[in-house]
C-alpha positions in Angstrom: 0.0 -0.1 -0.2 2.2 2.6 -1.3 -0.1 5.2 -2.5 0.3 8.0 0.3 -2.7 9.9 0.2 -5.4 6.5 -0.3 -3.2 4.3 2.3 -0.9 5.7 4.3 0.5 3.5 7.5 -2.3 4.9 9.5 -5.6 3.9 7.4 -4.6 0.5 8.3 -5.2 -1.7 11.6 -3.4 -4.8 11.9 -4.4 -6.1 8.9 -7.6 -4.1 8.3 -8.3 -1.0 6.5 -9.8 1.1 9.3 -12.8 2.4 6.9 -13.8 -1.1 6.8 -13.9 -1.3 10.5 -15.4 2.1 11.2 -18.5 1.2 8.1 -19.0 -2.4 9.9 -19.1 -0.5 13.5 -21.8 2.3 12.9 -24.0 0.0 10.6 -26.6 -0.6 13.8 -26.3 3.9 14.8 -29.6 4.1 15.2 -29.6 7.6 13.1 -27.2 9.2 10.9 -25.9 11.7 13.7 -25.0 9.1 16.1 -23.2 7.3 13.5 -21.5 9.8 12.0 -20.2 10.9 16.0 -19.5 6.9 16.5 -17.1 6.8 13.4 -15.2 10.2 14.0 -14.7 8.7 17.6 -13.9 5.4 16.6 -11.2 6.9 13.7 -9.0 9.1 16.0 -8.8 5.8 18.2 -8.1 2.9 15.7 -5.6 5.8 14.1 -4.3 7.1 17.7 -0.9 5.5 17.8 0.4 5.6 13.8 0.0 9.1 13.6 2.8 12.1 15.2 0.3 13.7 17.7 -1.3 10.9 19.6 -2.4 13.1 21.9 -4.0 15.2 19.9 -6.1 12.4 18.5 -7.4 11.7 22.0 -8.3 14.7 22.5 -10.4 14.7 18.9 -12.0 10.9 20.3 -12.9 12.4 23.4 -14.4 15.9 21.9 -16.7 13.7 19.3 -17.2 11.0 22.2 -18.9 13.5 24.3 -20.7 15.1 21.6 -22.3 11.7 21.1 -23.1 11.7 24.8 -25.2 14.7 24.7 -26.9 14.1 21.5 -28.4 10.3 23.1 -29.0 12.0 26.5 -31.1 14.8 24.3 -32.7 12.1 22.7 -33.8 9.6 25.7 -34.7 13.4 27.0 -37.0 13.8 24.4 -38.6 10.4 24.3 -38.9 11.2 28.1 -40.7 14.2 27.5 -43.0 12.7 24.6 -43.8 9.7 26.8 -44.7 11.9 29.6 -47.0 13.8 27.4 -48.6 11.0 25.1 -48.0 7.8 28.0 -45.8 4.8 27.4 -44.9 3.7 23.8 
């Protein structure tokens, strides 16, 4: 994989391409926004040790994880409000 644009070494996780792992991992996400955020978290974590600034990538993963958690909490809160107004599903 000598192509520095499409296949640099940090695009691999062992013998697998990171993109293949990511696409499979987010397939079960309940919605596109949460899938996108999960994708970003995993991307930075899987490529963490293959790039120069691992701490920066860890911080990026944390930022996306925090946003994913906020999104999930907001969805749960909205579901609870609807349940209180409309009754249980």
